C-alpha positions, 0 to 999 in steps of 0.5 A: 500500500503506497502513499498514492493508493492511500490517498486514492482510497480516502478520496473514493470513500469520501465521494461515494459514502459522503464521509469526511476525509479526516474520519476516513484517515482516522479509520485507516490509522485505527485499523492499522493500529488494531492489526499491528497489536495482533502481531506485536501483542496487545500491550505493545505501544503502537502508533500509526500516523498518515500524512494528510497531504502525501499519504505516507505512513509512519509507524512505531512500536514501543518508541522504535520506528517501523518501516512503512512497507514492513509494517503494512506487510506484517500487520495482516491485511484481513484484520485491517480490512475488517476494522476498516469496514467497521469504521467506514460503516460507523462513519457512514451511519453517523453521516446519514444520522446527521443528514436525516436529523436535520430533516426532522419535520421536513417532507420527503418523497419515497416509493413503498418497497414492502407493505406488510402487517399495516407497516410500509417500508419506504425507499428514500434516496439513500436509506430505507425508512419505516412508515408504521401504522400508527403514523398513517392516516386512519382509513388509508391504505397503500400498495407496493410501488406507490409514491408517498409524501411523508415527513421525517418524524424520528431518526435513531441509530440501530447498530451500524445502521440508522432507523428513520421513522416517517409520518403522515399523521403529524401537523407538519405534513399539512404545513409542508403541503401548504408551503408547496401548493401556495407560493405566497407562503414561500415568498413570506407574504402569507404566514402559517401562524398556528395549526391543529390536526386530527389526521384523517378527519379535520385540520384547522390552519390559522394564517395571516398576511403581511400585505393588506392587498393579499387575502390570506384565506382566499389565497390559500383556497385558490381559484375555485378551491383548486389549491386547497383541493390538491392538499385535501386529495393528498390527505385522503379527503381530510377536511381543512378549515382555514382560519384568519389569525388575530392576536386578539383572542376575542376575535381569534377564538370565534374564527377558530370555532367557525362555522358556528356563530359566537355571541360572546367570549369571556377570558379567564386569564388566571385559568387560561380558559375561555368561556364561549357563549352561543345560542342554543341552536349553535351549541352542537355546531360549536362543539362539533361531532364528538367535541372535535370542533372545540377541541381543535379550536382549543389547540389552535388558540392555546386556550381551554375553551368551554362552550355554554349558553347564557342559561347554562352560564347563569346556572353555573354561576349561581351554583358556584357562588352558593357552593363556594360560600358554603366553605369555611372561611370563604365569604360571599364577596370573595366567592363572587370575585372568584366566579368573576375570574372564571372559577366555576367548580371545586376542581377549579378552586382546588388548583388556585395559586395560594398567593392569588387567593391571599391577594384576592381575599386578604386571607392568611396562609392557613385560611387559604390552605383550609379552603383549598383542602375543602375544595379538593375534598369536595372535588373528589366527592363530585368526581366520585358521584359523577363516576357513579352516575356514569356507571349507573348510566352504562348499566342502564344502557346495558340493560336496555340493550339486553331488553332490546335484544330480547325483544328483537329475539322474541319478535324474530321468533314470532315472525318465524312461527307465523311464517311456519304457520303460513307454510303449513296452512298453504301446504294443507290448502294445496292438499285439499285442492289436490283431493278436490281435483282427484274427486272431480276427475273420478266424477268425470270418469263415472259420468263418462262411463254412464254416458257410454252405457246410455249410448249403448242402450239407446242404440239397442233400443233404436234397432229393436223397433225396426225388427219388431215392425218387420215381424209384425208385417210378416216380412222376412228379413233377408240379408243383402247380397254382400251380407249373404256372401 
């Protein structure tokens, strides 16, 4: 191994594997040292250095300089090769790890190589990645050789390789698709300020525009909805709500709860909660199916949103004031102030900051501790009562389901019995019809026989008078010539 060959090997590995040259030089030096110790002994003090400019090798053993050609010849090529391969793989793994660690949250495109057990193996440019079922859009299916767009979710080292986990269920995919389909976002005119997503069902994206002449919502929707349609198609029909961002929460929260109409927003800053008042006919629309709309709006705004009607809020206030006033050491005036700050339950009161309660009511630390302990105890009682009520309701629902099942079974049995009775009646009717038909046939045959007998009798009676008349006339009846013959 001469100097020029060393440089050639280092350069080839650097270009092919995208590994820094210094790492390759260090790997070769480590390989030579490891192999030399197998020859001179593990306790030998071996030092090997390679000149980075000309590739010449300098080696020493226990302070004595070794001839380069002799060193390379003696150390055992196979051992050096194995160590080099290991070092190169580790260096390649580290390079890939750094490359894909920088791509976390970014969108990548690949081809599905295998699809087994719900998990897909996706071939990227220089590595095979995993798209697990948990990171796929619910209800979505893939097939081999399909090209998919995903985001890099996680990268970790696994032995001499790296494991890249992809995702199609994270909000970053929606953001990257917006950046790809809407040029104004890349140009910086429109900015995606917040995003919340429930993959496969619904997403909310809050956008703002730095140019008053550009409508941020209209630009994201596109002409006849062509821009948003491309994103929705990529996400397998997932519904996307584009919300106009506003720094004022009293404007942002109603925007986030669209299409529901909001009457008033009450901000409870101590709890980080917003009480949103809506009309009765808008209540289910604001909450959404299984609470989806209000849940996504809460994630988008960063505030806990509670939807109420005016009547529900008034009832909650009265109940809270009455309940707080019943606590030892808590006056009605303080209870009303707590309600004004948004504390509407014992659970809310149990998590209040002691300093805030001291400042609001002019209480001592001992009084505050007593009040909080009482609130915690009553909150636990309320939770236990609610749990019991839920269990009773589930039991009632179960009994109702059993009764309905029994009723359905009995109804089915009754229908089956009725059908069987109808079948028996029909068969009996058919037998009766058959017997009547047989009896009619017998009557017809008897009538036919009687008619035949009557006919024979009539013929014999017709011939007898002629013969008698001839006898009375004294004529002899002679046969004709043909009859005689």
